[in-house]
C-alpha positions, 0 to 999 in steps of 0.5 A: 350874088355879089360882094357888097362892100370893100375892095371886092365890092360888086364882084360876082360870086359863083352860086350853086345850081341846086338847093342843097346850099343856101347862101346868105341873101345879099340884103341879110349879108349887108345888114350883118356887116353893117352891124359888125362895122358900126361898132354897136356890138364892140366893147372892151376886148372885142376885136373889130372886123379890120385885122380880124381872123375869121372862121366861116363855118358851114361856108357854102359859097364862102360869101361871108368869109369873102365879104369879111376879107373884102372889108379888111379881115386879115385871114379867113378859114372856110369849113365845108363838107359838101363836095359841090360847095367846096368846089364853088367856095374854092372857085370864089376864093380864086376868082377874088385872088384871096388864096393867100389870105384864105384857107379852105378846110374840107371837114365837118364843122361838128367834128373840126380839126384842132385850130391852128389859131383862134379866130376873132369872128365866127360866122355860123350858118348851118342848114336851117331847121336841123338843130346844128347851131348849138352842137357846132358852137360846142365843137368849135369851142372844144377844138380851140377855134374861138378866141376869148371875147370872139364875136359869133354870128349865128344865122338860123331860120327865124322860127328855129329854136336856139338855146344859148350855150354856156360860155356865151352871151347874147349881144343882139338878135335881128330878123331879116325875111326868113332869117334870124341873126343872133350875135354872141360873145364867147366868154372864154 
C-alpha cells in the first residue's frame, strides 16, 4: 500500500499481517481523494482539503489521514483502539515524518474524548457489517469533533445498510468494488 499523491506520493505504508484490519484499497482511496480535490462536493461554507483539520476515525494503518496530510491538510488526528493497528499507524506516521502534524489517540471511536478542536474533514471507516457508522457519527458529533459544514466520508461494505442520522445531509454515494463511499455534510 502506498500514498497515492501529494508530497509523499509513492511512499510505502506498513500494512497488517492479519485480517483484523482492512485498509482502504489504493484504488478506492484514490477515487475518494479525486472526489475531495475536484471540488464537486464543495459549496458555500465547506472547507476544501488544503489547510483542513482531519479526523481519521477507525484509523487502522492511518492511510486516509496520511493521504490527506500528503495532499495539504494542516493537521490529522487518528483514532484507533486495536493495539496492533495503533503500532502500525504510529510507525506509518513516523516513516513519513508527520509527527508534528499528526496526533494518534488510542481510544474507541464510539466513546471518544472531547475534541480539542473541531475537524473540517472526517474519514469514518468502521469494520464492515457491524452497524457502527451511525453510532460513531453520533458519538463524534456529541464530543465536538465535527465543525459546522464538515465533510464526512463513510466507507461501508456496498451491501451494508446505512440510515442517514439527523443533522447530516447526504451529498453523494459511490460504489468501488466491495466498498461503498457515502459523502455527508454535517449541518451543525
